[in-house]
N, C-alpha and C positions, 0 to 999 in steps of 0.2 A: 322487427326482430321478434322471433318466437323462441322461447325456451320451453321445449315440450317435455313433459314428464314421460319417462320410459314406459310406464304401465298405462297411463291414461290416454296416451296418444299412439300406442301400439307399436313401439319399437320392435323390430324383428317380428312383424305381425304374423307371418305364417306359423312360426314356432309358438308364439304366444297364444294364438287362436287355438292351436292344437292342445295346449296345456289347459286353457280355459274351458275347452269343450269337455274335458274330463273332470272338471271340478264342480263344486256346488253352484247351483243356480246358473248353469252353463249357458242356457239360451239368453238370459238377461245380459251376462257379461260379454259374450261374443257380439251380441247386437250393439251394446253400449259402446264398446271400444271400437268396433267396426264402423259405427256411425261417426265417432270422433275422427277416425282416420279419413273417412270420406269428406267430412266437413273441413278438415285441415287442407285437403287437396283443393276443394272448391274455393276456399278463402284465398289460398295462395295463387290459384289461377286468376281469380278476379283481381287481386292486387297487381299481379304482373301485367295483366291486360290493361290496367289503368296506369301503367308506367312506373310502378313502385319497384324498388329493389327489395326482395324478400330474403331475409336471412333466417334460417331455421336450424336450431341446435338441440341435440338431445341432452337431457339431464345428466346422463352418465358421462357424456363427453365433456360437458362443462365441469363436472367434478374432477375428471381426470386431467384436464388441460385448460384450466381457467385462463392462464396467460395466453395460450394459443388462440382460444376463442376470442378473447378481448382484442388480440392483434387482428384477427380476421374482421371484427367489427370496425376497428379503427381504420383498416385499409378500405373497407367498403364506404365508410363515411368520407374518407379523404377522396376516394374516387368520385363519389357523388358531388362533393364540393368542387372538384375539378371540372365537372360537367355542368355545374350550375351557371345560369346566365349572370353576367356582370353588367351592371348599368343597362339592363334591358337587352344585352347582346350575349350571344353564346361565344 
């Protein structure tokens, strides 16, 4: 489970990139956040390829609906437990 900061992980990246491009030290920030976005995608792809369930939530969504996010996590865990082998069998 990943809880991504809206700024650091590039939520609404196209709009955020445009804003950063007009600000101070623009080339640094666009490259920094852009690389974070790429790295997040790479890590998620690798984990999924290895059979992991990946849950990713934005900071703002967690703040707005903590109970809803917690319920989504609970459901994912319950689903994973339902698929887990029991006594060496599925």
